[in-house]
GUTI-943846 format. One record per residue (C-alpha): residue number from 0; z, y, x negated. Coordinates in nm, 3 decimals, always signed. Each point is the difference from the previous one (the first is absolute). Example, Ala and Ser with C-alpha at 12.3 -4.5 7.8 and 13.67 -1.06 7.14 Angstrom:
@vofi 0; z +0.780; y -0.450; x -1.230
@vofi 1; z -0.066; y +0.344; x -0.137
This chain:
@vofi 0; z -1.401; y -1.263; x -3.458
@vofi 1; z -0.166; y -0.084; x +0.333
@vofi 2; z -0.089; y +0.266; x +0.256
@vofi 3; z +0.266; y -0.140; x +0.237
@vofi 4; z +0.259; y +0.005; x -0.276
@vofi 5; z -0.078; y +0.362; x -0.084
@vofi 6; z +0.014; y +0.094; x +0.368
@vofi 7; z +0.340; y -0.163; x +0.032
@vofi 8; z +0.141; y +0.185; x -0.302
@vofi 9; z -0.143; y +0.339; x +0.095
@vofi 10; z +0.119; y -0.011; x +0.362
@vofi 11; z +0.338; y -0.167; x -0.047
@vofi 12; z +0.141; y +0.071; x -0.345
@vofi 13; z +0.058; y +0.365; x +0.072
@vofi 14; z +0.311; y +0.150; x +0.166
@vofi 15; z -0.107; y -0.124; x +0.344
@vofi 16; z +0.263; y +0.173; x +0.212
@vofi 17; z -0.032; y +0.331; x -0.188
@vofi 18; z -0.379; y -0.012; x +0.027
@vofi 19; z +0.026; y -0.073; x +0.371
@vofi 20; z +0.238; y +0.289; x +0.065
@vofi 21; z -0.223; y +0.231; x -0.206
@vofi 22; z -0.303; y -0.105; x +0.200
@vofi 23; z +0.191; y +0.070; x +0.320
@vofi 24; z +0.079; y +0.352; x -0.121
@vofi 25; z -0.359; y +0.069; x -0.110
@vofi 26; z -0.156; y -0.132; x +0.318
@vofi 27; z +0.220; y +0.223; x +0.219
@vofi 28; z -0.095; y +0.331; x -0.167
@vofi 29; z -0.117; y +0.205; x +0.297
@vofi 30; z -0.295; y +0.193; x -0.139
@vofi 31; z -0.353; y -0.057; x +0.123
@vofi 32; z -0.161; y +0.091; x -0.335
@vofi 33; z +0.219; y -0.241; x -0.194
@vofi 34; z -0.064; y -0.261; x +0.267
@vofi 35; z -0.376; y +0.054; x -0.020
@vofi 36; z +0.004; y -0.033; x -0.380
@vofi 37; z +0.207; y -0.320; x +0.006
@vofi 38; z -0.210; y -0.157; x +0.276
@vofi 39; z -0.325; y +0.088; x -0.181
@vofi 40; z +0.132; y -0.165; x -0.317
@vofi 41; z +0.112; y -0.302; x +0.203
@vofi 42; z -0.345; y -0.041; x +0.154
@vofi 43; z -0.163; y +0.009; x -0.344
@vofi 44; z +0.194; y -0.305; x -0.120
@vofi 45; z +0.024; y -0.203; x +0.323
@vofi 46; z -0.179; y -0.107; x +0.316
@vofi 47; z +0.190; y +0.248; x +0.218
@vofi 48; z -0.195; y +0.040; x +0.325
@vofi 49; z +0.107; y +0.275; x +0.239
@vofi 50; z -0.289; y -0.038; x +0.244
@vofi 51; z +0.231; y -0.145; x +0.269
@vofi 52; z +0.276; y +0.255; x -0.049
@vofi 53; z +0.098; y +0.211; x +0.299
@vofi 54; z -0.006; y +0.307; x -0.225
@vofi 55; z -0.156; y +0.105; x -0.329
@vofi 56; z +0.233; y +0.276; x -0.118
@vofi 57; z +0.335; y -0.122; x -0.132
@vofi 58; z +0.304; y +0.209; x -0.084
@vofi 59; z +0.124; y -0.247; x -0.263
@vofi 60; z -0.090; y -0.326; x -0.169
@vofi 61; z +0.259; y -0.168; x +0.225
@vofi 62; z -0.181; y +0.140; x +0.302
@vofi 63; z -0.311; y -0.183; x -0.119
@vofi 64; z +0.188; y -0.322; x -0.078
@vofi 65; z +0.143; y -0.014; x +0.352
@vofi 66; z -0.310; y +0.124; x +0.181
@vofi 67; z -0.073; y -0.096; x +0.358
@vofi 68; z -0.340; y -0.133; x +0.099
@vofi 69; z -0.239; y +0.130; x +0.261
@vofi 70; z +0.060; y -0.148; x +0.348
@vofi 71; z -0.189; y -0.327; x +0.039
@vofi 72; z -0.008; y -0.080; x -0.372
@vofi 73; z +0.218; y -0.307; x +0.057
@vofi 74; z -0.006; y -0.213; x +0.315
@vofi 75; z +0.295; y -0.205; x +0.125
@vofi 76; z -0.031; y -0.237; x +0.295
@vofi 77; z +0.322; y -0.122; x +0.158
@vofi 78; z -0.001; y -0.377; x +0.047
@vofi 79; z +0.254; y -0.272; x +0.076
@vofi 80; z -0.189; y -0.236; x -0.230
@vofi 81; z -0.041; y +0.203; x -0.318
@vofi 82; z +0.184; y +0.227; x -0.243
@vofi 83; z -0.197; y +0.274; x -0.174
@vofi 84; z +0.021; y +0.138; x -0.349
@vofi 85; z +0.248; y +0.290; x -0.003
@vofi 86; z -0.185; y +0.175; x -0.282
@vofi 87; z -0.307; y +0.010; x -0.218
@vofi 88; z +0.031; y -0.220; x -0.306
@vofi 89; z -0.125; y -0.281; x -0.219
@vofi 90; z +0.128; y -0.350; x +0.078
@vofi 91; z +0.192; y -0.105; x -0.312
@vofi 92; z +0.201; y -0.279; x +0.162
@vofi 93; z -0.020; y -0.213; x +0.312
@vofi 94; z +0.134; y -0.336; x +0.101
@vofi 95; z +0.279; y -0.203; x +0.153
@vofi 96; z +0.363; y +0.039; x -0.096
@vofi 97; z +0.113; y -0.335; x -0.137
@vofi 98; z +0.373; y -0.054; x +0.051
@vofi 99; z +0.051; y +0.376; x -0.009
@vofi 100; z -0.202; y +0.061; x -0.317
@vofi 101; z -0.312; y +0.211; x -0.039
@vofi 102; z -0.245; y +0.038; x -0.285
@vofi 103; z -0.012; y +0.323; x -0.201
@vofi 104; z -0.268; y -0.108; x -0.247
@vofi 105; z -0.141; y -0.328; x -0.122
@vofi 106; z +0.292; y -0.220; x -0.100
@vofi 107; z +0.261; y +0.258; x +0.105
@vofi 108; z +0.210; y -0.030; x +0.316
@vofi 109; z +0.308; y +0.174; x +0.135
@vofi 110; z +0.247; y -0.046; x +0.284
@vofi 111; z -0.069; y +0.193; x +0.317
@vofi 112; z +0.373; y +0.062; x +0.048
@vofi 113; z +0.002; y +0.194; x -0.329
@vofi 114; z -0.274; y +0.228; x +0.131
@vofi 115; z +0.147; y +0.055; x +0.348
@vofi 116; z +0.362; y +0.023; x -0.111
@vofi 117; z +0.157; y -0.317; x +0.137
@vofi 118; z -0.059; y -0.335; x +0.164
@vofi 119; z +0.060; y +0.130; x +0.352
@vofi 120; z -0.298; y +0.234; x -0.010
@vofi 121; z -0.224; y -0.255; x -0.170
@vofi 122; z +0.087; y -0.295; x +0.228
@vofi 123; z -0.255; y +0.074; x +0.279
@vofi 124; z -0.284; y -0.004; x -0.254
@vofi 125; z +0.078; y -0.327; x -0.178
@vofi 126; z -0.326; y -0.198; x +0.006
@vofi 127; z -0.179; y +0.299; x +0.152
@vofi 128; z -0.285; y +0.194; x -0.160
@vofi 129; z -0.039; y +0.320; x -0.201
@vofi 130; z -0.274; y +0.235; x -0.116
@vofi 131; z +0.051; y +0.241; x -0.291
@vofi 132; z -0.209; y +0.318; x -0.005
@vofi 133; z -0.030; y +0.224; x -0.305
@vofi 134; z -0.092; y +0.362; x +0.060
@vofi 135; z -0.187; y +0.164; x -0.285
@vofi 136; z +0.087; y +0.360; x -0.089
@vofi 137; z -0.309; y +0.138; x +0.174
@vofi 138; z +0.044; y -0.180; x +0.332
@vofi 139; z +0.128; y +0.123; x +0.335
@vofi 140; z +0.380; y -0.030; x -0.038
@vofi 141; z +0.128; y +0.002; x +0.356
@vofi 142; z +0.099; y -0.321; x +0.175
@vofi 143; z +0.006; y -0.092; x +0.366
@vofi 144; z +0.148; y -0.240; x +0.253
@vofi 145; z -0.209; y -0.319; x -0.028
@vofi 146; z +0.080; y -0.094; x +0.361
@vofi 147; z +0.204; y +0.124; x +0.295
@vofi 148; z +0.352; y -0.026; x -0.139
@vofi 149; z +0.356; y +0.127; x -0.019
@vofi 150; z +0.146; y +0.109; x -0.334
@vofi 151; z +0.369; y -0.096; x +0.004
@vofi 152; z +0.122; y +0.040; x -0.358
@vofi 153; z -0.102; y +0.134; x -0.339
@vofi 154; z +0.156; y -0.129; x -0.321
@vofi 155; z -0.063; y +0.215; x -0.308
@vofi 156; z +0.028; y -0.131; x -0.356
@vofi 157; z -0.002; y +0.249; x -0.285
@vofi 158; z -0.140; y -0.163; x -0.312
@vofi 159; z -0.242; y +0.017; x -0.288
@vofi 160; z -0.356; y +0.131; x +0.013
@vofi 161; z -0.206; y -0.257; x -0.187
@vofi 162; z -0.374; y +0.026; x +0.044
@vofi 163; z -0.120; y -0.250; x +0.263
@vofi 164; z -0.343; y -0.066; x -0.151
@vofi 165; z -0.107; y -0.358; x -0.088
@vofi 166; z +0.087; y +0.019; x -0.375
@vofi 167; z +0.357; y +0.101; x +0.083
@vofi 168; z +0.040; y -0.250; x +0.285
@vofi 169; z -0.097; y -0.275; x -0.243
@vofi 170; z +0.261; y +0.109; x -0.259
@vofi 171; z +0.310; y +0.114; x +0.195
@vofi 172; z +0.173; y -0.275; x +0.202
@vofi 173; z +0.124; y +0.098; x +0.347
@vofi 174; z -0.155; y +0.345; x -0.036
@vofi 175; z -0.006; y +0.079; x +0.372
@vofi 176; z +0.372; y -0.084; x +0.018
@vofi 177; z +0.073; y +0.245; x -0.283
@vofi 178; z -0.198; y +0.301; x +0.120
@vofi 179; z +0.108; y +0.260; x +0.253
@vofi 180; z -0.089; y -0.118; x +0.350
@vofi 181; z +0.086; y +0.009; x +0.369
@vofi 182; z +0.016; y -0.286; x +0.248
@vofi 183; z -0.107; y +0.087; x +0.354
@vofi 184; z +0.146; y -0.250; x +0.246
@vofi 185; z -0.216; y -0.015; x +0.311
@vofi 186; z -0.046; y -0.198; x +0.320
@vofi 187; z -0.322; y -0.045; x +0.191
@vofi 188; z +0.015; y +0.051; x +0.375
@vofi 189; z +0.072; y -0.369; x +0.064
@vofi 190; z +0.286; y -0.002; x -0.252
@vofi 191; z -0.198; y -0.145; x -0.291
@vofi 192; z +0.145; y +0.136; x -0.328
@vofi 193; z -0.219; y +0.180; x -0.251
@vofi 194; z +0.091; y +0.148; x -0.338
@vofi 195; z -0.189; y +0.277; x -0.179
@vofi 196; z +0.103; y +0.079; x -0.358
@vofi 197; z -0.139; y +0.312; x -0.173
@vofi 198; z +0.057; y -0.033; x -0.378
@vofi 199; z -0.006; y +0.300; x -0.233
@vofi 200; z -0.138; y +0.012; x -0.356
@vofi 201; z -0.029; y +0.230; x -0.299
@vofi 202; z -0.082; y +0.357; x +0.113
@vofi 203; z +0.052; y -0.127; x +0.357
@vofi 204; z +0.369; y +0.007; x +0.085
@vofi 205; z +0.042; y +0.154; x +0.339
@vofi 206; z -0.047; y -0.147; x +0.347
@vofi 207; z +0.005; y +0.204; x +0.317
@vofi 208; z +0.050; y -0.154; x +0.345
@vofi 209; z -0.036; y +0.188; x +0.328
@vofi 210; z +0.292; y -0.194; x +0.147
@vofi 211; z +0.246; y +0.140; x -0.257
@vofi 212; z +0.092; y +0.359; x -0.088
@vofi 213; z +0.071; y -0.104; x -0.360
@vofi 214; z -0.267; y -0.020; x -0.269
@vofi 215; z +0.055; y -0.327; x -0.190
@vofi 216; z -0.032; y +0.063; x -0.372
@vofi 217; z +0.156; y -0.085; x -0.336
@vofi 218; z +0.278; y +0.256; x +0.042
@vofi 219; z +0.089; y -0.106; x +0.354
@vofi 220; z +0.368; y -0.096; x +0.024
@vofi 221; z +0.041; y -0.017; x +0.376
@vofi 222; z +0.084; y -0.282; x +0.238
@vofi 223; z -0.166; y -0.338; x -0.036
@vofi 224; z -0.097; y -0.176; x +0.222
@vofi 225; z -0.125; y +0.270; x +0.235
@vofi 226; z +0.011; y -0.087; x +0.368
@vofi 227; z -0.273; y +0.138; x +0.220
@vofi 228; z -0.162; y -0.069; x +0.332
@vofi 229; z -0.361; y +0.111; x +0.006
@vofi 230; z -0.283; y -0.133; x +0.214
@vofi 231; z -0.360; y +0.008; x -0.122
@vofi 232; z -0.334; y -0.089; x +0.147
@vofi 233; z -0.256; y -0.173; x -0.219
@vofi 234; z -0.148; y +0.257; x -0.237
@vofi 235; z +0.279; y +0.256; x +0.027
@vofi 236; z +0.088; y +0.145; x -0.339
@vofi 237; z +0.321; y -0.142; x -0.151
@vofi 238; z +0.010; y +0.214; x -0.314
@vofi 239; z -0.155; y +0.048; x -0.340
@vofi 240; z +0.037; y -0.041; x -0.374
@vofi 241; z +0.021; y +0.313; x -0.209
@vofi 242; z -0.286; y -0.147; x -0.203
@vofi 243; z -0.093; y -0.368; x +0.047
@vofi 244; z +0.129; y -0.345; x -0.083
@vofi 245; z +0.046; y -0.334; x +0.181
@vofi 246; z +0.070; y -0.121; x +0.353
@vofi 247; z +0.098; y -0.359; x +0.081
@vofi 248; z -0.012; y -0.128; x +0.357
@vofi 249; z +0.192; y -0.314; x +0.106
@vofi 250; z -0.043; y -0.209; x +0.314
@vofi 251; z +0.205; y -0.296; x +0.122
@vofi 252; z -0.156; y -0.344; x +0.057
@vofi 253; z -0.255; y +0.011; x +0.279
@vofi 254; z -0.249; y +0.231; x -0.171
@vofi 255; z -0.288; y -0.072; x -0.237
@vofi 256; z -0.161; y +0.238; x -0.246
@vofi 257; z -0.328; y +0.134; x +0.135
@vofi 258; z -0.300; y -0.184; x -0.141
@vofi 259; z -0.151; y +0.318; x -0.146
@vofi 260; z +0.305; y +0.062; x -0.221
@vofi 261; z -0.058; y -0.122; x -0.355
@vofi 262; z +0.137; y +0.114; x -0.336
@vofi 263; z -0.174; y +0.313; x -0.122
@vofi 264; z -0.124; y +0.101; x +0.344
@vofi 265; z +0.034; y +0.364; x +0.094
@vofi 266; z +0.127; y +0.052; x +0.354
@vofi 267; z +0.046; y +0.315; x +0.202
@vofi 268; z +0.288; y +0.080; x +0.229
@vofi 269; z -0.064; y -0.159; x +0.339
@vofi 270; z -0.198; y -0.302; x -0.122
@vofi 271; z +0.153; y -0.341; x +0.087
@vofi 272; z +0.245; y -0.157; x -0.246
@vofi 273; z +0.146; y -0.283; x +0.211
@vofi 274; z -0.096; y -0.201; x +0.306
@vofi 275; z +0.251; y -0.166; x +0.229
@vofi 276; z -0.039; y -0.376; x -0.036
@vofi 277; z +0.208; y -0.088; x +0.306
@vofi 278; z +0.049; y +0.186; x +0.326
@vofi 279; z +0.362; y -0.096; x +0.053
@vofi 280; z +0.247; y +0.285; x -0.019
@vofi 281; z +0.217; y +0.018; x -0.310
@vofi 282; z +0.344; y -0.158; x +0.018
@vofi 283; z +0.244; y +0.027; x -0.287
């Protein structure tokens, strides 16, 4: 069996939801000695780097997962001509939406309306562009406003928790449409629509947004969609994952993907993802 095949079996053919809930329980144990032991073990088997963390002592593993960074660690510059990366991550997908379809992996496509919930929400982005960022477990897990914007609605989709690594993306059709996720419906200051979609994965099934009092997780049974009116400046924190996973950003026609964005590239929050190709204001 290939290494990718073994990875797929080990990380997916276990009780995914049960494992995710168990991880949530373990990570929230509020004991600094347990936290120190777990974090030490984590550092031994990973590339966990806490040099940018705002603090070094953590009360729980969750506290480390959702750590804040020292001021100045990430730089956002507001611009009418660009949209920044909302988070750290590896670029695992980028391109143009063709007739409302986007690529998940080589030879695999899915309908944008299935990801966002319906055709109405996907319509502004038909023939637009997208960038998919995968956050590894050791990365900074908070995400930010990629431009000056208004958040007008959140749609939450409870779902599965498949791993989102390349071996699984190549084997499970429409994976992003099956996993737990949220769709953040936003408008730039000139009315241009923008969609940000955090997608959960195994051991990573909880999304927290500052604009909502509710924590969005597998056991959430509240209202959906969730109306909200929140205004953010570029770089303001939108929320965080309880661990780490994937964020997809969608723009309408009129933007191009920044020339530095290529598959496999690691980007940090605040670095450019898109450049405005035309200066005309958006009209729907």
